[in-house]
C-alpha positions as CSV (number, residue, x, y, z in Angstrom):
1,M,0.1,41.5,-14.7
2,L,-0.8,40.8,-11.1
3,L,-3.8,38.7,-12.1
4,A,-1.7,36.6,-14.4
5,G,0.7,35.8,-11.6
6,E,-2.2,34.8,-9.3
7,G,-3.6,32.5,-12.0
8,A,-0.3,30.8,-12.5
9,A,0.0,30.3,-8.7
10,Q,-3.4,28.7,-8.5
11,R,-2.7,26.3,-11.3
12,H,-1.4,23.0,-10.2
13,R,0.3,20.7,-12.6
14,D,-1.2,17.3,-13.1
15,P,0.9,14.5,-11.6
16,F,-0.2,12.1,-14.3
17,T,1.1,11.6,-17.8
18,Q,-1.5,11.3,-20.7
19,S,-0.7,7.6,-20.9
20,E,-1.4,7.2,-17.1
21,I,-4.7,9.1,-17.4
22,D,-5.8,6.8,-20.3
23,Q,-4.9,3.7,-18.2
24,I,-6.8,5.0,-15.2
25,R,-9.8,5.9,-17.3
26,D,-9.8,2.5,-19.0
27,A,-9.8,0.8,-15.5
28,S,-12.6,3.0,-14.0
29,W,-15.0,0.1,-13.3
30,E,-12.4,-2.4,-12.2
31,P,-11.4,-1.6,-8.7
32,G,-8.4,-4.0,-8.5
33,L,-6.9,-2.8,-11.7
34,R,-7.5,0.9,-11.0
35,L,-6.1,0.7,-7.5
36,D,-3.1,-1.2,-8.7
37,L,-2.4,1.6,-11.2
38,Y,-2.4,4.2,-8.5
39,L,0.0,2.1,-6.5
40,K,2.2,1.7,-9.6
41,F,2.2,5.4,-10.3
42,A,2.9,6.5,-6.7
43,R,5.7,4.0,-6.5
44,A,7.2,5.3,-9.7
45,R,7.3,8.8,-8.4
46,L,9.2,7.7,-5.3
47,V,11.6,5.6,-7.4
48,A,12.1,8.5,-9.8
49,M,12.8,10.8,-6.8
50,E,15.4,8.3,-5.5
51,Q,17.1,8.1,-8.9
52,M,17.1,11.8,-9.3
53,R,18.6,12.4,-5.8
54,S,21.4,9.9,-6.4
55,D,22.4,11.4,-9.7
56,P,25.3,13.9,-9.1
57,K,24.4,15.8,-12.3
58,T,20.9,16.7,-11.0
59,K,20.2,20.5,-11.1
60,D,18.0,22.1,-8.4
61,R,17.7,18.9,-6.4
62,P,15.6,20.5,-3.7
63,R,13.0,21.8,-6.2
64,Q,12.8,18.5,-8.0
65,T,12.5,16.6,-4.7
66,H,9.7,18.9,-3.7
67,D,7.9,18.4,-7.0
68,R,8.2,14.6,-6.9
69,L,6.9,14.5,-3.4
70,D,4.0,16.7,-4.4
71,D,3.2,14.4,-7.3
72,F,3.4,11.4,-5.0
73,Q,1.0,13.1,-2.5
74,L,-1.5,14.0,-5.2
75,I,-1.5,10.4,-6.6
76,Y,-1.7,8.9,-3.1
77,D,-4.7,11.2,-2.4
78,E,-6.3,10.0,-5.6
79,L,-5.7,6.4,-4.4
80,N,-7.5,7.2,-1.1
81,D,-10.4,8.9,-2.9
82,N,-10.9,5.9,-5.1
83,I,-10.9,3.6,-2.1
84,D,-13.6,5.7,-0.7
85,T,-15.6,5.5,-3.9
86,Y,-15.3,1.7,-4.1
87,I,-16.4,1.4,-0.5
88,N,-19.4,3.6,-1.1
89,R,-20.3,1.4,-4.1
90,K,-19.9,-1.7,-1.8
91,D,-17.2,-3.2,-4.1
92,D,-15.1,-6.0,-2.7
93,I,-11.6,-4.5,-2.6
94,R,-9.9,-6.9,-0.2
95,K,-7.3,-8.1,-2.7
96,P,-6.1,-4.6,-3.7
97,L,-6.2,-3.4,-0.1
98,K,-3.7,-6.1,0.9
99,K,-1.3,-4.8,-1.8
100,I,-2.0,-1.2,-0.7
101,I,-1.2,-2.0,2.9
102,E,2.1,-3.6,1.8
103,A,2.9,-0.5,-0.3
104,D,2.1,1.8,2.6
105,T,4.9,0.2,4.5
106,E,7.3,0.6,1.5
107,F,6.2,4.2,1.0
108,Q,6.8,5.0,4.7
109,A,10.3,3.5,4.6
110,K,11.2,5.5,1.5
111,L,9.9,8.8,2.9
112,L,11.5,8.2,6.3
113,A,14.8,7.4,4.5
114,L,14.6,10.8,2.8
115,R,13.7,12.6,6.0
116,D,16.6,10.9,7.9
117,A,19.2,11.2,5.0
118,A,22.5,12.3,6.5
119,D,23.9,13.7,3.3
120,V,21.3,16.5,3.0
121,S,22.0,20.0,4.2
122,A,19.5,21.7,6.5
123,D,19.0,24.4,3.8
124,E,18.2,21.8,1.2
125,S,15.8,19.8,3.3
126,R,13.9,23.0,4.3
127,Q,13.0,23.5,0.7
128,Y,10.9,20.3,0.6
129,E,10.3,19.8,4.3
130,F,6.6,20.7,4.1
131,A,5.9,18.4,1.1
132,L,7.8,15.5,2.9
133,T,6.0,16.0,6.2
134,T,2.6,16.2,4.4
135,A,3.3,13.0,2.5
136,L,4.5,11.2,5.6
137,D,1.5,12.3,7.7
138,T,-0.9,11.2,4.9
139,V,0.7,7.7,4.5
140,D,1.0,7.3,8.3
141,S,-2.7,8.1,8.8
142,S,-3.8,6.0,5.8
143,V,-2.0,2.9,7.0
144,E,-4.4,2.5,9.9
145,E,-7.4,3.5,7.9
146,H,-6.5,0.9,5.2
147,R,-6.2,-1.8,7.8
148,E,-9.6,-0.9,9.3
149,I,-11.2,-0.9,5.9
150,L,-9.7,-4.4,5.2
151,V,-11.1,-5.7,8.5
152,D,-14.5,-4.2,7.5
153,Q,-14.3,-5.8,4.1
154,E,-13.4,-9.2,5.5
155,E,-16.3,-9.0,7.9
156,A,-18.7,-8.0,5.1
157,A,-17.5,-10.9,3.0
158,K,-18.1,-13.3,5.9
159,H,-21.6,-12.1,6.3
160,R,-22.2,-12.4,2.6
161,R,-21.0,-16.0,2.6
162,K,-23.3,-16.8,5.6
163,S,-26.4,-15.2,3.9
164,D,-25.6,-16.9,0.6
165,A,-25.3,-20.3,2.4
166,K,-28.7,-19.7,4.1
167,A,-30.3,-18.8,0.8
168,V,-29.0,-21.9,-0.8
169,S,-30.0,-24.2,2.1
170,K,-33.7,-23.0,2.3
171,P,-36.1,-25.4,0.7
172,E,-38.6,-24.1,-1.8
């Protein structure tokens, strides 16, 4: 019985629905589409959390808040892992990075609003404090990283254009 409890504690629920998994898989070689999907899914978790929190009929609000924050965190981590993959493949992800940087600001605002909510008891907020702090820390550190990656991508594009221009202008 003890082993069964340990197994259940080690299992982590998947933050994605089957439909979302299918969409991500279908966009695996299209960085812009795939990264847009991760943004869409992360945003949906925060919107669902806001809706759930504003519904007076919600049962076990602290647990549901924790779970939605956890899902957001897992999706956002996947977003960052995919950014790393596309950078390693030398893909041009400037366009989706601009959207990601805009979304980072939105995500920060929503997470800060939750942290600073006046209508939340200390007991309730303690139940999801770790998940919220982790999500905020991750987004905060990623904002700067995403901006640096965009600068690097812009610089690489500039060098590609220069080398392409030189290749075209060389006589045969």
